[in-house]
Biopython code that builds the backbone (N, CA, C, O; Angstrom):
import numpy as np
from Bio.PDB.StructureBuilder import StructureBuilder

atoms = [
    (1, "MET", "N", (0.842, -1.180, 0.000)),
    (1, "MET", "CA", (0.000, 0.000, 0.000)),
    (1, "MET", "C", (0.886, 1.243, 0.000)),
    (1, "MET", "O", (1.754, 1.397, 0.859)),
    (2, "LYS", "N", (0.665, 2.105, -0.949)),
    (2, "LYS", "CA", (1.483, 3.293, -1.108)),
    (2, "LYS", "C", (0.907, 4.440, -0.286)),
    (2, "LYS", "O", (-0.298, 4.691, -0.308)),
    (3, "LYS", "N", (1.792, 5.141, 0.446)),
    (3, "LYS", "CA", (1.359, 6.290, 1.240)),
    (3, "LYS", "C", (1.124, 7.483, 0.334)),
    (3, "LYS", "O", (1.871, 7.724, -0.614)),
    (4, "LYS", "N", (0.075, 8.223, 0.641)),
    (4, "LYS", "CA", (-0.233, 9.424, -0.118)),
    (4, "LYS", "C", (0.521, 10.597, 0.494)),
    (4, "LYS", "O", (0.463, 10.811, 1.705)),
    (5, "LYS", "N", (1.232, 11.359, -0.342)),
    (5, "LYS", "CA", (1.989, 12.506, 0.141)),
    (5, "LYS", "C", (1.056, 13.675, 0.430)),
    (5, "LYS", "O", (0.057, 13.887, -0.257)),
    (6, "LEU", "N", (1.414, 14.430, 1.472)),
    (6, "LEU", "CA", (0.680, 15.653, 1.767)),
    (6, "LEU", "C", (1.106, 16.742, 0.793)),
    (6, "LEU", "O", (2.258, 16.803, 0.366)),
    (7, "SER", "N", (0.170, 17.582, 0.460)),
    (7, "SER", "CA", (0.512, 18.700, -0.412)),
    (7, "SER", "C", (1.429, 19.664, 0.336)),
    (7, "SER", "O", (1.503, 19.628, 1.564)),
    (8, "LYS", "N", (2.105, 20.500, -0.382)),
    (8, "LYS", "CA", (3.023, 21.457, 0.218)),
    (8, "LYS", "C", (2.293, 22.372, 1.203)),
    (8, "LYS", "O", (2.823, 22.667, 2.274)),
    (9, "ASN", "N", (1.103, 22.818, 0.861)),
    (9, "ASN", "CA", (0.319, 23.696, 1.738)),
    (9, "ASN", "C", (-0.115, 22.978, 3.012)),
    (9, "ASN", "O", (-0.081, 23.564, 4.094)),
    (10, "LYS", "N", (-0.523, 21.717, 2.894)),
    (10, "LYS", "CA", (-0.952, 20.964, 4.077)),
    (10, "LYS", "C", (0.221, 20.682, 5.006)),
    (10, "LYS", "O", (0.071, 20.722, 6.227)),
    (11, "ARG", "N", (1.388, 20.396, 4.435)),
    (11, "ARG", "CA", (2.573, 20.183, 5.262)),
    (11, "ARG", "C", (2.940, 21.457, 6.012)),
    (11, "ARG", "O", (3.281, 21.411, 7.194)),
    (12, "ARG", "N", (2.872, 22.594, 5.324)),
    (12, "ARG", "CA", (3.179, 23.880, 5.948)),
    (12, "ARG", "C", (2.181, 24.183, 7.070)),
    (12, "ARG", "O", (2.573, 24.633, 8.147)),
    (13, "ASP", "N", (0.894, 23.938, 6.817)),
    (13, "ASP", "CA", (-0.132, 24.176, 7.840)),
    (13, "ASP", "C", (0.057, 23.262, 9.040)),
    (13, "ASP", "O", (-0.129, 23.689, 10.180)),
    (14, "LEU", "N", (0.421, 22.017, 8.798)),
    (14, "LEU", "CA", (0.663, 21.075, 9.889)),
    (14, "LEU", "C", (1.864, 21.515, 10.720)),
    (14, "LEU", "O", (1.820, 21.460, 11.949)),
    (15, "LEU", "N", (2.923, 21.945, 10.068)),
    (15, "LEU", "CA", (4.103, 22.424, 10.780)),
    (15, "LEU", "C", (3.769, 23.643, 11.635)),
    (15, "LEU", "O", (4.227, 23.747, 12.772)),
    (16, "ARG", "N", (2.984, 24.552, 11.102)),
    (16, "ARG", "CA", (2.564, 25.730, 11.877)),
    (16, "ARG", "C", (1.727, 25.323, 13.089)),
    (16, "ARG", "O", (1.895, 25.881, 14.174)),
    (17, "LEU", "N", (0.835, 24.361, 12.911)),
    (17, "LEU", "CA", (0.012, 23.876, 14.020)),
    (17, "LEU", "C", (0.886, 23.276, 15.114)),
    (17, "LEU", "O", (0.666, 23.532, 16.298)),
    (18, "ILE", "N", (1.872, 22.482, 14.724)),
    (18, "ILE", "CA", (2.775, 21.864, 15.698)),
    (18, "ILE", "C", (3.530, 22.940, 16.470)),
    (18, "ILE", "O", (3.632, 22.860, 17.694)),
    (19, "TRP", "N", (4.060, 23.947, 15.774)),
    (19, "TRP", "CA", (4.800, 25.009, 16.451)),
    (19, "TRP", "C", (3.921, 25.822, 17.383)),
    (19, "TRP", "O", (4.379, 26.254, 18.441)),
    (20, "ARG", "N", (2.661, 26.041, 17.009)),
    (20, "ARG", "CA", (1.756, 26.827, 17.863)),
    (20, "ARG", "C", (1.320, 26.065, 19.107)),
    (20, "ARG", "O", (1.069, 26.672, 20.148)),
    (21, "THR", "N", (1.229, 24.750, 19.012)),
    (21, "THR", "CA", (0.699, 23.967, 20.131)),
    (21, "THR", "C", (1.764, 23.237, 20.936)),
    (21, "THR", "O", (1.431, 22.499, 21.863)),
    (22, "THR", "N", (3.026, 23.422, 20.605)),
    (22, "THR", "CA", (4.107, 22.779, 21.344)),
    (22, "THR", "C", (4.692, 23.761, 22.352)),
    (22, "THR", "O", (4.958, 24.921, 22.035)),
    (23, "LYS", "N", (4.884, 23.275, 23.561)),
    (23, "LYS", "CA", (5.509, 24.070, 24.615)),
    (23, "LYS", "C", (6.864, 23.454, 24.932)),
    (23, "LYS", "O", (6.972, 22.260, 25.211)),
    (24, "PHE", "N", (7.891, 24.290, 24.883)),
    (24, "PHE", "CA", (9.247, 23.854, 25.202)),
    (24, "PHE", "C", (9.618, 24.427, 26.559)),
    (24, "PHE", "O", (9.300, 25.576, 26.866)),
    (25, "TYR", "N", (10.279, 23.636, 27.354)),
    (25, "TYR", "CA", (10.674, 24.071, 28.693)),
    (25, "TYR", "C", (12.190, 24.123, 28.793)),
    (25, "TYR", "O", (12.892, 23.430, 28.057)),
    (26, "ARG", "N", (12.682, 24.929, 29.689)),
    (26, "ARG", "CA", (14.114, 25.085, 29.895)),
    (26, "ARG", "C", (14.726, 23.748, 30.312)),
    (26, "ARG", "O", (14.195, 23.046, 31.172)),
    (27, "ALA", "N", (15.830, 23.421, 29.696)),
    (27, "ALA", "CA", (16.514, 22.165, 30.027)),
    (27, "ALA", "C", (17.077, 22.234, 31.433)),
    (27, "ALA", "O", (17.502, 23.293, 31.895)),
    (28, "GLU", "N", (17.076, 21.111, 32.099)),
    (28, "GLU", "CA", (17.603, 21.015, 33.462)),
    (28, "GLU", "C", (18.743, 20.016, 33.481)),
    (28, "GLU", "O", (18.748, 19.044, 32.724)),
    (29, "GLU", "N", (19.704, 20.263, 34.349)),
    (29, "GLU", "CA", (20.795, 19.320, 34.546)),
    (29, "GLU", "C", (20.797, 18.901, 36.004)),
    (29, "GLU", "O", (20.916, 19.737, 36.900)),
    (30, "THR", "N", (20.667, 17.610, 36.237)),
    (30, "THR", "CA", (20.617, 17.096, 37.590)),
    (30, "THR", "C", (21.230, 15.701, 37.656)),
    (30, "THR", "O", (20.978, 14.861, 36.792)),
    (31, "LYS", "N", (22.024, 15.466, 38.673)),
    (31, "LYS", "CA", (22.650, 14.161, 38.923)),
    (31, "LYS", "C", (23.371, 13.605, 37.701)),
    (31, "LYS", "O", (23.388, 12.391, 37.496)),
    (32, "GLY", "N", (23.965, 14.473, 36.887)),
    (32, "GLY", "CA", (24.712, 14.015, 35.724)),
    (32, "GLY", "C", (23.877, 13.792, 34.479)),
    (32, "GLY", "O", (24.389, 13.314, 33.466)),
    (33, "TRP", "N", (22.607, 14.127, 34.540)),
    (33, "TRP", "CA", (21.714, 13.974, 33.389)),
    (33, "TRP", "C", (21.227, 15.346, 32.936)),
    (33, "TRP", "O", (20.866, 16.186, 33.760)),
    (34, "HIS", "N", (21.221, 15.565, 31.642)),
    (34, "HIS", "CA", (20.695, 16.781, 31.035)),
    (34, "HIS", "C", (19.317, 16.407, 30.486)),
    (34, "HIS", "O", (19.220, 15.539, 29.618)),
    (35, "ILE", "N", (18.258, 17.042, 30.972)),
    (35, "ILE", "CA", (16.888, 16.649, 30.624)),
    (35, "ILE", "C", (16.174, 17.798, 29.920)),
    (35, "ILE", "O", (16.076, 18.905, 30.449)),
    (36, "GLN", "N", (15.676, 17.514, 28.713)),
    (36, "GLN", "CA", (14.877, 18.481, 27.956)),
    (36, "GLN", "C", (13.460, 17.921, 27.842)),
    (36, "GLN", "O", (13.267, 16.761, 27.479)),
    (37, "PHE", "N", (12.495, 18.746, 28.150)),
    (37, "PHE", "CA", (11.100, 18.324, 28.197)),
    (37, "PHE", "C", (10.272, 19.253, 27.311)),
    (37, "PHE", "O", (10.461, 20.470, 27.334)),
    (38, "SER", "N", (9.370, 18.689, 26.546)),
    (38, "SER", "CA", (8.417, 19.505, 25.796)),
    (38, "SER", "C", (7.114, 18.721, 25.688)),
    (38, "SER", "O", (7.100, 17.495, 25.797)),
    (39, "ASN", "N", (6.026, 19.443, 25.472)),
    (39, "ASN", "CA", (4.773, 18.742, 25.237)),
    (39, "ASN", "C", (4.019, 19.374, 24.083)),
    (39, "ASN", "O", (4.130, 20.570, 23.811)),
    (40, "TYR", "N", (3.253, 18.532, 23.420)),
    (40, "TYR", "CA", (2.529, 18.911, 22.222)),
    (40, "TYR", "C", (1.034, 18.726, 22.474)),
    (40, "TYR", "O", (0.600, 17.670, 22.933)),
    (41, "ALA", "N", (0.270, 19.739, 22.176)),
    (41, "ALA", "CA", (-1.188, 19.697, 22.289)),
    (41, "ALA", "C", (-1.643, 19.317, 23.700)),
    (41, "ALA", "O", (-2.687, 18.686, 23.864)),
    (42, "ASP", "N", (-0.878, 19.692, 24.704)),
    (42, "ASP", "CA", (-1.200, 19.463, 26.118)),
    (42, "ASP", "C", (-1.381, 18.002, 26.503)),
    (42, "ASP", "O", (-1.889, 17.713, 27.586)),
    (43, "SER", "N", (-0.973, 17.065, 25.629)),
    (43, "SER", "CA", (-1.139, 15.669, 26.022)),
    (43, "SER", "C", (0.005, 14.757, 25.603)),
    (43, "SER", "O", (0.132, 13.668, 26.163)),
    (44, "PHE", "N", (0.825, 15.137, 24.668)),
    (44, "PHE", "CA", (1.932, 14.302, 24.225)),
    (44, "PHE", "C", (3.235, 14.864, 24.780)),
    (44, "PHE", "O", (3.479, 16.068, 24.707)),
    (45, "ILE", "N", (4.064, 13.997, 25.331)),
    (45, "ILE", "CA", (5.273, 14.417, 26.034)),
    (45, "ILE", "C", (6.506, 13.864, 25.322)),
    (45, "ILE", "O", (6.570, 12.678, 24.999)),
    (46, "LEU", "N", (7.477, 14.733, 25.084)),
    (46, "LEU", "CA", (8.744, 14.329, 24.508)),
    (46, "LEU", "C", (9.841, 14.600, 25.531)),
    (46, "LEU", "O", (9.987, 15.723, 26.014)),
    (47, "LEU", "N", (10.612, 13.563, 25.856)),
    (47, "LEU", "CA", (11.744, 13.684, 26.775)),
    (47, "LEU", "C", (13.029, 13.376, 26.030)),
    (47, "LEU", "O", (13.123, 12.375, 25.320)),
    (48, "ILE", "N", (14.014, 14.239, 26.196)),
    (48, "ILE", "CA", (15.336, 13.995, 25.661)),
    (48, "ILE", "C", (16.293, 14.053, 26.850)),
    (48, "ILE", "O", (16.447, 15.095, 27.487)),
    (49, "VAL", "N", (16.926, 12.928, 27.137)),
    (49, "VAL", "CA", (17.795, 12.804, 28.308)),
    (49, "VAL", "C", (19.200, 12.446, 27.828)),
    (49, "VAL", "O", (19.383, 11.483, 27.083)),
    (50, "THR", "N", (20.189, 13.226, 28.257)),
    (50, "THR", "CA", (21.574, 13.005, 27.840)),
    (50, "THR", "C", (22.475, 12.918, 29.065)),
    (50, "THR", "O", (22.374, 13.732, 29.982)),
    (51, "SER", "N", (23.350, 11.929, 29.070)),
    (51, "SER", "CA", (24.356, 11.812, 30.129)),
    (51, "SER", "C", (25.419, 12.874, 29.894)),
    (51, "SER", "O", (25.941, 12.993, 28.786)),
    (52, "THR", "N", (25.742, 13.639, 30.913)),
    (52, "THR", "CA", (26.777, 14.664, 30.766)),
    (52, "THR", "C", (28.174, 14.054, 30.746)),
    (52, "THR", "O", (29.140, 14.743, 30.415)),
    (53, "TYR", "N", (28.297, 12.785, 31.091)),
    (53, "TYR", "CA", (29.597, 12.112, 31.112)),
    (53, "TYR", "C", (29.872, 11.331, 29.825)),
    (53, "TYR", "O", (30.977, 11.398, 29.286)),
    (54, "THR", "N", (28.876, 10.592, 29.329)),
    (54, "THR", "CA", (29.081, 9.733, 28.161)),
    (54, "THR", "C", (28.469, 10.303, 26.885)),
    (54, "THR", "O", (28.763, 9.823, 25.791)),
    (55, "ALA", "N", (27.627, 11.317, 27.015)),
    (55, "ALA", "CA", (26.906, 11.928, 25.895)),
    (55, "ALA", "C", (25.874, 10.981, 25.279)),
    (55, "ALA", "O", (25.335, 11.265, 24.209)),
    (56, "GLN", "N", (25.602, 9.874, 25.939)),
    (56, "GLN", "CA", (24.560, 8.974, 25.456)),
    (56, "GLN", "C", (23.221, 9.690, 25.602)),
    (56, "GLN", "O", (22.923, 10.261, 26.651)),
    (57, "THR", "N", (22.422, 9.655, 24.547)),
    (57, "THR", "CA", (21.147, 10.368, 24.533)),
    (57, "THR", "C", (20.000, 9.393, 24.365)),
    (57, "THR", "O", (20.043, 8.501, 23.518)),
    (58, "LEU", "N", (18.982, 9.572, 25.173)),
    (58, "LEU", "CA", (17.773, 8.771, 25.090)),
    (58, "LEU", "C", (16.618, 9.698, 24.730)),
    (58, "LEU", "O", (16.446, 10.748, 25.348)),
    (59, "VAL", "N", (15.840, 9.318, 23.749)),
    (59, "VAL", "CA", (14.675, 10.100, 23.337)),
    (59, "VAL", "C", (13.455, 9.225, 23.559)),
    (59, "VAL", "O", (13.379, 8.108, 23.048)),
    (60, "ARG", "N", (12.512, 9.734, 24.315)),
    (60, "ARG", "CA", (11.297, 8.986, 24.606)),
    (60, "ARG", "C", (10.083, 9.882, 24.385)),
    (60, "ARG", "O", (10.107, 11.076, 24.683)),
    (61, "TYR", "N", (9.024, 9.279, 23.855)),
    (61, "TYR", "CA", (7.780, 9.962, 23.542)),
    (61, "TYR", "C", (6.662, 9.259, 24.305)),
    (61, "TYR", "O", (6.521, 8.039, 24.225)),
    (62, "TYR", "N", (5.878, 10.019, 25.034)),
    (62, "TYR", "CA", (4.805, 9.439, 25.846)),
    (62, "TYR", "C", (3.489, 10.165, 25.593)),
    (62, "TYR", "O", (3.465, 11.345, 25.243)),
    (63, "ASP", "N", (2.404, 9.435, 25.777)),
    (63, "ASP", "CA", (1.090, 10.069, 25.646)),
    (63, "ASP", "C", (0.394, 10.208, 26.991)),
    (63, "ASP", "O", (-0.772, 10.597, 27.061)),
    (64, "ASP", "N", (1.126, 9.882, 28.072)),
    (64, "ASP", "CA", (0.578, 10.138, 29.401)),
    (64, "ASP", "C", (1.711, 10.513, 30.360)),
    (64, "ASP", "O", (2.843, 10.047, 30.230)),
    (65, "GLU", "N", (1.376, 11.350, 31.306)),
    (65, "GLU", "CA", (2.364, 11.904, 32.230)),
    (65, "GLU", "C", (2.947, 10.856, 33.169)),
    (65, "GLU", "O", (4.126, 10.924, 33.514)),
    (66, "GLU", "N", (2.136, 9.891, 33.585)),
    (66, "GLU", "CA", (2.603, 8.863, 34.523)),
    (66, "GLU", "C", (3.771, 8.060, 33.950)),
    (66, "GLU", "O", (4.736, 7.775, 34.658)),
    (67, "SER", "N", (3.685, 7.703, 32.692)),
    (67, "SER", "CA", (4.762, 6.937, 32.054)),
    (67, "SER", "C", (6.039, 7.769, 31.956)),
    (67, "SER", "O", (7.137, 7.259, 32.176)),
    (68, "ALA", "N", (5.891, 9.042, 31.627)),
    (68, "ALA", "CA", (7.055, 9.931, 31.532)),
    (68, "ALA", "C", (7.733, 10.077, 32.888)),
    (68, "ALA", "O", (8.961, 10.051, 32.972)),
    (69, "VAL", "N", (6.955, 10.230, 33.935)),
    (69, "VAL", "CA", (7.507, 10.368, 35.284)),
    (69, "VAL", "C", (8.193, 9.069, 35.704)),
    (69, "VAL", "O", (9.262, 9.108, 36.314)),
    (70, "SER", "N", (7.604, 7.939, 35.391)),
    (70, "SER", "CA", (8.229, 6.645, 35.715)),
    (70, "SER", "C", (9.576, 6.502, 35.024)),
    (70, "SER", "O", (10.535, 6.021, 35.627)),
    (71, "PHE", "N", (9.655, 6.917, 33.759)),
    (71, "PHE", "CA", (10.918, 6.862, 33.031)),
    (71, "PHE", "C", (11.962, 7.762, 33.687)),
    (71, "PHE", "O", (13.112, 7.357, 33.858)),
    (72, "LEU", "N", (11.568, 8.977, 34.055)),
    (72, "LEU", "CA", (12.510, 9.897, 34.698)),
    (72, "LEU", "C", (12.998, 9.366, 36.042)),
    (72, "LEU", "O", (14.173, 9.524, 36.372)),
    (73, "LYS", "N", (12.129, 8.749, 36.816)),
    (73, "LYS", "CA", (12.538, 8.147, 38.087)),
    (73, "LYS", "C", (13.547, 7.025, 37.847)),
    (73, "LYS", "O", (14.524, 6.889, 38.584)),
    (74, "TRP", "N", (13.302, 6.225, 36.813)),
    (74, "TRP", "CA", (14.208, 5.132, 36.473)),
    (74, "TRP", "C", (15.569, 5.690, 36.080)),
    (74, "TRP", "O", (16.598, 5.180, 36.524)),
    (75, "ILE", "N", (15.587, 6.738, 35.246)),
    (75, "ILE", "CA", (16.845, 7.352, 34.808)),
    (75, "ILE", "C", (17.615, 7.928, 35.994)),
    (75, "ILE", "O", (18.833, 7.768, 36.073)),
    (76, "MET", "N", (16.927, 8.590, 36.909)),
    (76, "MET", "CA", (17.594, 9.220, 38.052)),
    (76, "MET", "C", (18.272, 8.195, 38.955)),
    (76, "MET", "O", (19.199, 8.535, 39.690)),
    (77, "ALA", "N", (17.819, 6.949, 38.905)),
    (77, "ALA", "CA", (18.403, 5.902, 39.739)),
    (77, "ALA", "C", (19.643, 5.268, 39.096)),
    (77, "ALA", "O", (20.315, 4.446, 39.720)),
    (78, "ILE", "N", (19.942, 5.649, 37.857)),
    (78, "ILE", "CA", (21.056, 5.057, 37.118)),
    (78, "ILE", "C", (22.262, 5.991, 37.161)),
    (78, "ILE", "O", (22.113, 7.212, 37.110)),
    (79, "ASP", "N", (23.457, 5.407, 37.257)),
    (79, "ASP", "CA", (24.699, 6.177, 37.255)),
    (79, "ASP", "C", (24.954, 6.703, 35.837)),
    (79, "ASP", "O", (25.097, 5.903, 34.913)),
    (80, "PRO", "N", (25.014, 8.021, 35.642)),
    (80, "PRO", "CA", (25.191, 8.577, 34.288)),
    (80, "PRO", "C", (26.599, 8.365, 33.727)),
    (80, "PRO", "O", (26.841, 8.665, 32.558)),
    (81, "LYS", "N", (27.535, 7.853, 34.539)),
    (81, "LYS", "CA", (28.902, 7.625, 34.070)),
    (81, "LYS", "C", (29.043, 6.324, 33.279)),
    (81, "LYS", "O", (30.077, 6.090, 32.652)),
    (82, "HIS", "N", (28.020, 5.483, 33.304)),
    (82, "HIS", "CA", (28.050, 4.207, 32.595)),
    (82, "HIS", "C", (27.055, 4.236, 31.435)),
    (82, "HIS", "O", (25.932, 4.721, 31.572)),
    (83, "GLU", "N", (27.495, 3.703, 30.284)),
    (83, "GLU", "CA", (26.596, 3.658, 29.131)),
    (83, "GLU", "C", (25.501, 2.628, 29.379)),
    (83, "GLU", "O", (25.737, 1.569, 29.961)),
    (84, "LEU", "N", (24.308, 2.963, 28.926)),
    (84, "LEU", "CA", (23.170, 2.065, 29.054)),
    (84, "LEU", "C", (23.074, 1.175, 27.824)),
    (84, "LEU", "O", (23.362, 1.613, 26.710)),
    (85, "GLU", "N", (22.675, -0.055, 28.022)),
    (85, "GLU", "CA", (22.429, -0.961, 26.912)),
    (85, "GLU", "C", (20.926, -1.143, 26.808)),
    (85, "GLU", "O", (20.347, -2.039, 27.423)),
    (86, "ILE", "N", (20.309, -0.280, 26.022)),
    (86, "ILE", "CA", (18.852, -0.280, 25.878)),
    (86, "ILE", "C", (18.490, -0.681, 24.460)),
    (86, "ILE", "O", (19.087, -0.209, 23.492)),
    (87, "ILE", "N", (17.526, -1.541, 24.355)),
    (87, "ILE", "CA", (17.054, -1.977, 23.035)),
    (87, "ILE", "C", (15.856, -1.154, 22.636)),
    (87, "ILE", "O", (15.300, -1.357, 21.556)),
]
sb = StructureBuilder()
sb.init_structure("model")
sb.init_model(0)
sb.init_chain("A")
sb.init_seg("    ")
for serial, (resi, resn, name, xyz) in enumerate(atoms, 1):
    if name == "N":
        sb.init_residue(resn, " ", resi, " ")
    sb.init_atom(name, np.array(xyz, "f"), 0.0, 1.0, " ", f" {name:<3s}", serial, name[0])
structure = sb.get_structure()
């Protein structure tokens, strides 16, 4: 099944909608982790977490706050000086 491409105008309108409804928050650095948080349309959460020691970066997308908080708690319990082996 072939995907139908969006027209140039629809892509531009979609990009504008995303920029208008996305909130970006100031990045925080804590316990050796650099954490960037943003949310889209007040319900979708994007987390970007980087170790300040190894530069390993994890990107996670969530549709509920509880899952995002659980992930952050898990990350905070890990030593940022060691690389993670995540599949």
